[in-house]
C-alpha positions in Angstrom: 6.0 19.9 -5.9 4.9 23.4 -4.9 1.4 24.3 -3.9 0.7 26.3 -7.1 1.6 23.4 -9.4 -0.6 21.1 -7.2 -3.7 23.4 -7.4 -3.1 23.9 -11.2 -3.2 20.0 -11.7 -6.1 19.7 -9.4 -8.3 22.3 -11.0 -7.4 21.0 -14.5 -8.6 17.7 -13.3 -11.9 19.0 -11.8 -12.6 20.6 -15.3 -12.1 17.3 -17.1 -13.6 14.8 -14.7 -17.4 14.2 -15.6 -18.0 11.9 -12.6 -19.0 14.2 -9.9 -18.2 11.7 -7.0 -14.5 11.9 -7.9 -14.3 15.7 -8.8 -16.0 16.5 -5.6 -13.4 14.7 -3.5 -10.8 17.1 -5.0 -13.0 20.2 -4.5 -13.2 19.1 -0.8 -9.5 18.6 -0.4 -8.9 22.0 -1.9 -11.3 23.6 0.5 -9.6 21.8 3.4 -6.2 22.9 2.0 -4.9 19.4 2.4 -1.9 19.7 0.3 -0.1 16.5 1.6 -3.2 14.6 0.1 -3.5 16.6 -2.9 0.2 16.1 -3.8 -0.2 12.3 -3.4 -3.1 12.4 -5.8 -1.5 14.5 -8.5 2.5 14.0 -8.3 2.2 11.6 -11.1 -0.2 9.9 -13.5 -1.0 6.2 -13.3 1.1 4.1 -15.8 0.9 0.6 -17.1 2.9 -1.6 -14.8 3.2 -5.5 -14.6 -0.5 -5.5 -14.0 -1.7 -2.9 -16.2 -3.3 0.4 -14.8 -3.9 -0.1 -11.1 -4.4 2.2 -8.1 -6.5 3.5 -5.2 -9.9 4.6 -6.3 -10.6 8.3 -5.9 -10.2 11.6 -7.7 -6.9 12.8 -9.1 -4.5 11.7 -11.8 -2.7 9.2 -9.4 -6.0 7.4 -8.7 -8.4 5.1 -10.5 -11.5 7.0 -11.4 -13.7 7.6 -14.6 -11.5 10.2 -16.2 -8.4 8.0 -16.0 -10.5 4.9 -17.5 -11.7 7.2 -20.2 -8.4 8.4 -21.2 -6.8 5.0 -21.1 -9.6 3.5 -23.2 -9.4 6.3 -25.8 -5.6 6.0 -25.9 -6.0 2.3 -26.3 -8.6 2.6 -29.1 -6.5 5.0 -30.9 -3.6 2.6 -30.7 -5.7 -0.3 -31.9 -7.1 1.7 -34.9 -3.5 2.5 -36.0 -2.2 -1.0 -35.4 -4.9 -2.6 -37.5 -5.5 -0.2 -40.3 -7.1 -2.7 -42.6 -9.7 -4.0 -40.2 -10.3 -0.4 -39.1 -11.1 0.6 -42.6 -13.3 -2.5 -43.0 -15.0 -1.8 -39.8 -14.4 -5.3 -38.4 -12.5 -4.4 -35.2 -13.7 -5.7 -32.0 -12.7 -5.7 -28.2 -14.0 -7.7 -25.2 -14.7 -6.2 -21.8 -15.0 -7.9 -18.6 -15.0 -6.9 -14.9 -15.0 -8.3 -11.4 -16.6 -7.6 -8.1 -14.8 -4.6 -7.0 -16.6 -1.2 -6.4 -17.0 0.7 -9.6 -15.9 -2.2 -11.9 -19.2 -2.3 -13.6 -19.3 1.4 -14.2 -15.7 1.5 -15.4 -16.3 -1.5 -17.7 -19.4 -0.1 -19.4 -17.7 3.3 -19.9 -14.8 1.3 -21.6 -17.1 -0.7 -23.8 -19.1 2.5 -24.9 -15.8 4.3 -25.8 -14.6 1.3 -28.0 -18.1 1.5 -29.7 -17.9 5.2 -30.3 -14.6 4.6 -32.0 -16.0 2.1 -34.4 -14.7 -0.9 -32.5 -17.4 -3.5 -31.7 -17.4 -4.0 -28.0 -18.4 -7.5 -26.5 -19.3 -6.8 -22.8 -20.0 -9.5 -20.4 -23.6 -9.3 -18.9 -22.1 -9.5 -15.4 -18.8 -10.0 -13.6 -16.5 -12.7 -15.0 -13.0 -14.0 -14.1 -9.9 -12.5 -15.9 -8.9 -15.9 -17.5 -12.4 -16.0 -19.1 -11.7 -12.6 -20.6 -8.4 -13.9 -22.1 -10.2 -17.0 -23.4 -13.1 -14.7 -25.0 -10.6 -12.6 -27.0 -9.3 -15.6 -28.8 -12.7 -17.2 -29.2 -14.2 -13.9 -30.8 -11.2 -13.1 -32.8 -11.0 -9.6 -31.1 -7.9 -7.4 -31.4 -7.9 -6.3 -27.9 -9.7 -6.6 -24.5 -9.9 -5.1 -21.0 -10.8 -6.5 -17.7 -11.5 -4.1 -14.8 -10.0 -5.5 -11.7 -7.4 -5.0 -9.2 -6.8 -8.8 -8.7 -5.9 -9.5 -5.0 -5.2 -5.8 -3.9 -7.1 -4.4 -0.8 -10.6 -3.0 -1.3 -9.8 0.5 -2.0 -8.0 -0.5 -5.4 -9.1 -0.9 -8.8 -7.5 -1.5 -12.0 -7.5 -1.9 -15.7 -5.7 -4.7 -17.6 -5.3 -4.2 -21.3 -5.1 -7.3 -23.4 -3.9 -7.9 -27.1 -5.2 -10.1 -29.9 -3.3 -13.1 -28.7 -5.3 -13.0 -25.4 -2.3 -11.9 -23.4 -1.7 -8.7 -21.5 0.0 -6.1 -23.5 3.8 -5.8 -23.4 6.5 -3.8 -25.3 6.0 -2.3 -27.8 2.3 -2.1 -27.2 2.2 -1.0 -23.7 4.7 2.0 -24.5 2.7 2.7 -27.6 -0.6 2.8 -25.7 0.8 5.1 -23.0 2.0 7.4 -25.8 -1.5 7.6 -27.3 -3.0 8.0 -23.9 -0.8 11.0 -23.2 -2.0 12.6 -26.4 -5.7 12.2 -25.6 -7.5 15.7 -25.5 -11.0 14.5 -26.1 -12.8 11.2 -25.5 -15.5 9.8 -27.9 -18.4 8.0 -26.3 -22.0 7.1 -26.8 -25.1 5.8 -24.9 -25.7 2.2 -24.2 -29.1 2.4 -26.1 -27.4 3.8 -29.2 -24.4 1.3 -28.9 -26.7 -1.7 -28.9 -29.0 -0.3 -31.5 -26.1 0.2 -34.0 -24.7 -3.3 -32.9 -21.5 -1.7 -31.8 -22.2 -3.2 -28.2 -23.0 -6.9 -27.8 -23.8 -8.4 -24.5 -22.1 -11.9 -24.0 -22.5 -14.5 -21.3 -23.4 -18.3 -21.6 -22.1 -18.7 -25.1 -18.7 -18.0 -23.8 -19.2 -19.5 -20.3 -20.2 -22.9 -21.6 -17.0 -23.1 -23.9 -14.8 -21.9 -21.1 -16.0 -24.6 -18.7 -15.7 -27.3 -21.3 -12.1 -26.1 -22.1 -11.2 -26.3 -18.4 -12.5 -29.8 -18.2 -10.8 -30.8 -21.4 -7.3 -30.4 -19.9 -7.7 -33.4 -17.5 -5.8 -36.7 -18.1 -8.0 -39.2 -16.1 -11.8 -38.8 -16.6 -12.5 -42.3 -15.7 -10.7 -42.0 -12.4 -12.5 -38.8 -11.7 -15.8 -40.5 -12.6 -15.1 -43.4 -10.3 -13.6 -41.6 -7.2 -14.9 -38.0 -7.4 -17.8 -38.6 -5.0 -15.4 -39.7 -2.3 -13.8 -36.1 -2.1 -15.2 -33.1 -0.3 -13.6 -29.7 -1.2 -14.3 -26.5 0.7 -14.0 -23.5 -1.6 -14.0 -19.7 -1.2 -14.2 -17.3 -4.0 -13.3 -14.4 -1.4 -16.4 -12.4 -2.6 -15.1 -12.5 -6.2 -16.0 -13.9 -9.6 -14.9 -17.5 -9.1 -17.9 -18.9 -7.4 -20.1 -19.8 -10.4 -17.2 -21.3 -12.4 -15.3 -23.2 -9.9 -18.6 -24.7 -8.5 -19.8 -25.5 -12.0 -16.5 -27.2 -13.3 -15.8 -29.1 -9.9 -19.6 -30.0 -9.7 -19.6 -31.5 -13.3 -16.6 -33.6 -12.2 -18.8 -35.2 -9.5 -17.0 -33.4 -6.7 -18.7 -32.4 -3.6 -17.9 -28.6 -3.3 -18.9 -26.8 -0.1 -18.5 -23.1 -0.6 -17.9 -20.8 2.4 -21.4 -19.1 2.7 -20.0 -15.7 4.1 -17.7 -15.3 1.1 -19.7 -16.8 -1.7 -21.5 -13.7 -3.0 -19.6 -11.1 -4.9 -19.0 -7.9 -2.8 -16.4 -5.2 -3.5 -16.3 -4.3 0.2 -14.7 -7.7 1.0 -16.6 -7.6 4.4 -14.8 -10.7 5.8 -11.2 -10.1 4.8 -8.7 -7.2 4.9 -7.0 -8.4 1.7 -8.9 -10.7 -0.6 -5.7 -12.6 -1.4 -5.4 -16.5 -1.2 -1.7 -15.8 -0.4 -2.7 -14.2 2.9 -3.5 -16.8 5.7 -6.1 -14.5 7.4 -8.1 -14.5 4.1 -8.5 -18.3 4.6 -9.6 -18.3 8.2 -13.3 -18.8 7.5 -12.5 -21.6 4.9 -10.2 -23.5 7.2 -12.8 -23.4 10.0 -15.4 -24.8 7.7 -13.0 -27.4 6.3 -12.3 -28.6 9.7 -16.0 -28.8 10.5 -16.8 -30.5 7.3 -13.8 -32.9 7.6 -12.9 -31.9 4.1 -10.1 -33.5 2.0 -9.0 -30.1 0.7 -9.5 -26.5 0.6 -9.3 -24.3 -2.5 -9.5 -20.5 -2.9 -9.5 -18.0 -5.7 -8.9 -14.2 -5.7 -11.5 -11.7 -6.7 -10.9 -12.1 -10.5 -10.1 -15.8 -10.2 -6.7 -15.9 -11.7 -5.0 -16.8 -8.6 -5.4 -20.2 -6.9 -4.6 -21.1 -3.2 -4.9 -24.5 -1.4 -4.6 -26.0 2.0 -4.8 -29.7 3.0 -5.0 -31.6 6.3 -1.8 -33.3 7.5 -1.8 -36.7 9.2 -2.6 -35.1 12.5 -5.4 -33.1 11.1 -3.7 -29.7 11.1 -4.5 -27.7 8.1 -1.4 -26.7 6.0 -1.5 -23.8 3.6 0.6 -24.5 0.6 2.8 -21.7 -0.9 2.6 -20.8 -4.6 5.9 -22.5 -5.2 4.7 -25.7 -3.5 1.5 -26.0 -5.5 3.3 -25.1 -8.6 5.7 -27.9 -8.1 2.9 -30.4 -7.4 0.9 -29.3 -10.5 4.1 -29.4 -12.7 5.0 -32.8 -11.4 1.5 -34.2 -12.0 1.2 -32.7 -15.5 4.5 -34.2 -16.7 4.1 -37.6 -15.1 0.6 -37.8 -16.8 1.9 -36.6 -20.0 4.5 -39.2 -20.0 2.3 -42.0 -18.9 -0.4 -41.3 -21.6 2.3 -40.5 -24.4 1.2 -37.0 -24.6 4.5 -35.3 -24.0 5.1 -33.0 -27.2 8.4 -32.6 -28.9 10.7 -30.0 -27.4 8.4 -29.5 -24.3 9.0 -26.5 -22.2 7.8 -24.9 -18.8 8.0 -21.2 -18.1 8.4 -19.7 -14.7 9.1 -16.1 -13.4 12.6 -15.3 -12.1 11.3 -14.9 -8.4 9.7 -18.4 -8.6 11.5 -21.3 -6.8 14.0 -23.3 -8.9 12.3 -26.3 -7.4 10.6 -26.8 -10.7 14.0 -26.9 -12.5 14.9 -30.2 -11.0 11.5 -31.7 -11.9 12.0 -30.5 -15.3 15.6 -32.1 -15.6 14.0 -35.5 -14.6 11.6 -35.4 -17.4 13.8 -33.9 -20.0 11.8 -30.7 -20.2 13.2 -27.2 -20.9 12.6 -24.7 -18.0 12.6 -21.0 -19.3 12.8 -17.9 -17.0 10.8 -14.7 -17.6 10.2 -11.4 -15.8 7.5 -11.4 -13.0 4.0 -11.0 -14.3 2.1 -13.7 -16.2 2.3 -11.4 -19.4 6.0 -12.5 -19.7 5.0 -16.2 -19.5 2.4 -15.6 -22.2 5.0 -13.7 -24.4 7.3 -16.7 -24.4 4.4 -19.0 -25.1 3.5 -16.7 -28.0 7.0 -17.0 -29.4 6.8 -20.8 -29.2 3.6 -20.6 -31.3 5.2 -18.3 -33.8 8.6 -20.0 -34.3 7.7 -23.6 -33.4 10.9 -23.9 -31.2 9.2 -25.4 -28.2 5.8 -26.7 -27.1 4.3 -25.1 -24.0 3.2 -27.6 -21.3 2.8 -25.5 -18.1 3.6 -22.0 -16.7 3.8 -20.8 -13.1 4.9 -18.0 -10.7 5.1 -17.9 -7.0 2.2 -15.6 -6.5 -0.3 -18.4 -6.9 -0.4 -18.2 -10.7 -0.7 -21.4 -12.9 -1.6 -22.1 -16.5 -2.3 -25.7 -17.6 -3.9 -24.9 -20.9 -3.0 -23.0 -24.1 -6.4 -21.6 -24.7 -6.0 -19.1 -22.2 -3.0 -16.6 -22.2 -3.0 -15.8 -18.5 -3.0 -17.4 -15.2 -6.2 -19.5 -14.5 -7.5 -20.3 -11.2 -10.5 -22.1 -12.5 -8.6 -24.7 -14.7 -5.9 -25.0 -11.8 -8.8 -26.1 -9.5 -9.9 -28.6 -11.8 -6.4 -30.0 -12.4 -5.8 -29.9 -8.6 -8.9 -31.9 -7.9 -7.8 -34.7 -10.4 -4.4 -34.6 -8.8 -5.9 -35.2 -5.3 -7.8 -38.2 -6.7 -4.7 -39.5 -8.4 -2.4 -39.5 -5.4 -5.2 -40.9 -3.2 -5.4 -43.9 -5.8 -1.8 -44.3 -5.1 -2.2 -44.5 -1.4 -0.9 -41.0 -0.7 -2.1 -37.5 0.2 -0.8 -34.5 -1.6 1.3 -33.4 1.3 2.9 -36.9 1.5 3.7 -36.8 -2.2 5.2 -33.4 -1.6 7.5 -34.7 1.1 8.6 -37.5 -1.3 9.4 -34.9 -3.9 11.6 -32.9 -1.3 13.4 -36.2 -0.5 14.1 -36.8 -4.3 15.0 -33.4 -5.4 16.2 -31.5 -2.4 14.4 -29.4 0.2 13.0 -25.9 -0.8 11.6 -23.4 1.6 10.3 -20.0 0.4 9.5 -16.6 2.2 8.5 -13.2 0.9 9.1 -10.0 2.6 7.2 -6.9 1.7 7.5 -3.3 2.9 5.3 -0.4 2.0 6.7 3.0 1.0 3.8 5.2 0.0 3.8 8.5 -1.7 6.5 10.2 -3.7 9.0 10.0 -1.0 8.4 6.2 -0.9 9.2 5.9 -4.7 12.4 7.9 -3.9 13.2 5.6 -0.9 12.8 2.4 -2.9 15.0 3.8 -5.7 17.6 4.7 -3.4 17.6 1.3 -1.7 17.9 -0.4 -5.1 20.7 2.0 -6.1 22.5 1.2 -2.8 22.3 -2.6 -3.3 23.6 -2.2 -6.7 26.5 -0.2 -5.7 27.3 -2.1 -2.5 25.7 -5.6 -2.8 25.7 -7.5 0.6 28.7 -9.8 1.0 26.6 -12.5 2.9 23.0 -13.2 3.7 21.9 -15.3 6.6 25.5 -16.2 7.3 26.1 -17.6 3.8 28.4 -15.9 1.2 27.0 -14.2 -1.8 28.7 -15.9 -4.7 26.9 -14.0 -7.5 24.8 -10.9 -8.1 22.5 -10.8 -11.1 21.1 -7.5 -12.2 18.1 -7.9 -14.4 18.7 -4.5 -15.7 21.9 -5.8 -17.4 20.7 -9.2 -18.3 21.1 -9.7 -22.0 18.5 -12.5 -21.9 15.5 -10.7 -20.4 13.8 -7.4 -20.8 15.2 -4.5 -18.6 13.6 -4.7 -15.1 14.5 -3.3 -11.6 15.3 -6.5 -10.1 18.4 -7.8 -8.2 19.2 -11.3 -7.3 21.7 -12.7 -4.9 22.9 -16.2 -5.3 24.3 -18.0 -2.1 26.6 -20.8 -1.6 23.8 -23.5 -0.9 22.0 -22.6 -4.1 19.6 -20.3 -2.3 18.5 -17.2 -4.3 17.4 -14.0 -2.6 15.6 -11.4 -5.1 14.8 -7.8 -4.5 12.0 -6.2 -6.6 10.0 -2.9 -6.1 6.2 -3.7 -7.1 5.0 -2.5 -10.5 1.5 -2.1 -9.1 1.7 -1.0 -5.4 3.9 1.2 -3.5 6.1 -1.4 -1.9 9.3 -3.4 -2.4 9.3 -7.2 -2.1 12.1 -9.5 -1.2 11.9 -13.3 -2.3 13.8 -16.0 -0.5 14.0 -19.1 -2.3 16.1 -21.3 0.0 17.5 -24.7 -0.9 19.1 -27.7 0.9 20.6 -30.1 -1.7 19.2 -33.7 -1.8 20.7 -36.0 0.6 20.1 -39.7 1.2 16.4 -39.2 1.1 16.0 -40.6 4.7 13.6 -39.2 7.3 16.5 -37.9 9.3 18.0 -36.1 6.4 14.6 -34.6 5.6 14.0 -33.4 9.3 17.6 -31.9 9.3 17.0 -30.1 6.0 13.9 -28.5 7.3 15.7 -27.1 10.3 18.6 -25.9 8.3 16.4 -24.2 5.7 14.4 -22.6 8.3 17.5 -21.2 10.1 18.8 -19.9 6.8 15.6 -18.2 6.0 15.4 -16.6 9.5 19.0 -15.3 9.2 18.3 -13.9 5.7 15.1 -12.3 6.8 17.0 -10.5 9.7 19.5 -9.2 7.3 17.0 -7.9 4.7 15.2 -6.2 7.6 18.4 -4.3 8.4 18.6 -3.2 4.7 14.9 -2.0 5.0 15.6 -0.2 8.2 18.7 1.6 6.9 16.8 2.8 3.8 13.9 3.9 5.9 15.8 6.4 8.1 
């Protein structure tokens, strides 16, 4: 992009942006003649990806700011008015708005609510920060046609985002996401009103405990063994961290009501968008749980739980027999929860007809073997919980199957049907009950996980990420994927690639820029550029088929899987290095 075009876009942005904090940033960059930074801020306009609208906060069309929030909301409002003409005419349309602890989240959320209100759509705005799963729950409870949560989930502190939801409580997918973008691109003016006026005309309604209490009850209602919890909960100590986010009030309340001793990491309990104790507020990242692990050791806790800033992701760690704390991967906890839900449904005769579990294509196939044991259908979907919700919605519409669990490797789980997104709060409650159950059977969760490996085969997973920022980064990732499509690797980690699956051409899934390489052992390696960050991710789902189940087989399987993962990692790094030149 030449300098004249950059300046044209920058000056147009300054004219439109009403928030002086963001417009001044661009004015300063123009004064400094920093065209490299200006190009990055204006070479594109943020679009809805797997997580909605998400980006670094700041001035520019390629940044999260008040102007982009306003345009997105006006476009969403226009689309909703067209999608529900009867309700629009009657004046009965409504939307729910929530936000997390990130910087500017409260400002962006109120701006969103007031734009809905000015467009004749009653806006229910939470009185303070709330988790993403509660937003999804509230949409259904209040009969709203859409909803928005202002959050960037687990991303670093400089990010914020905007997730748009539909009337079913799930994030928007095709055709709605495409339709909303079309409306956003048409926006030439934005309607808004003052908070005082919106409340006076009852177009803005503040909500809190009336939804909170129902949400807490719903989370507890999913549990299978209330008597076991009542009897044994006092014996279990859980260290918990909300990572400066929204989860504190909810996880403490739900687990506390169950009688569990919850010890929250004091340095990370209060909401803070600066995330002062972590570089990335992500329970997938080991450094983020450093303080929690230290406290768990000190308190001699039985388990550690963590949620990300908007409390939809759920991470865990547990002490092994030697007292070392082991952080479980999303695939491991997903397999444990899946196994527990299925064995409990079977025991209490609560397994529905045609039961189904849904996982993303980059999630370990470990769960496929568990499903086979229980006669449950496993279905695949694209990455992002909105796709899990879309299949569940199809079940509700056609009655073909009954949803019992959903998971993705990035620490996302959903045990309920009342929320149409991943839910770290209900996952925490189910995990707590699962700890008590296996303790009553004389086992720890880690010991039971080992038993599952001996029964189904050993699975080890790794993820490799490489950032490619800016317009040049987008081109680099596109070239890398094109190269792998044209010349897929013949082998990875010393194992022959026996099949290549291109999701762009898969007739059973929506088109997505994902490649999967199947190896001889059953190991799957996936390549996927992120839809919300400037990076490409490779997922390694290694597998050693089940043997005789002995301790020796188990030890050998772990060594074999580790070597395979090491070899695959080295080969992937070569692919990344070649593309980076």
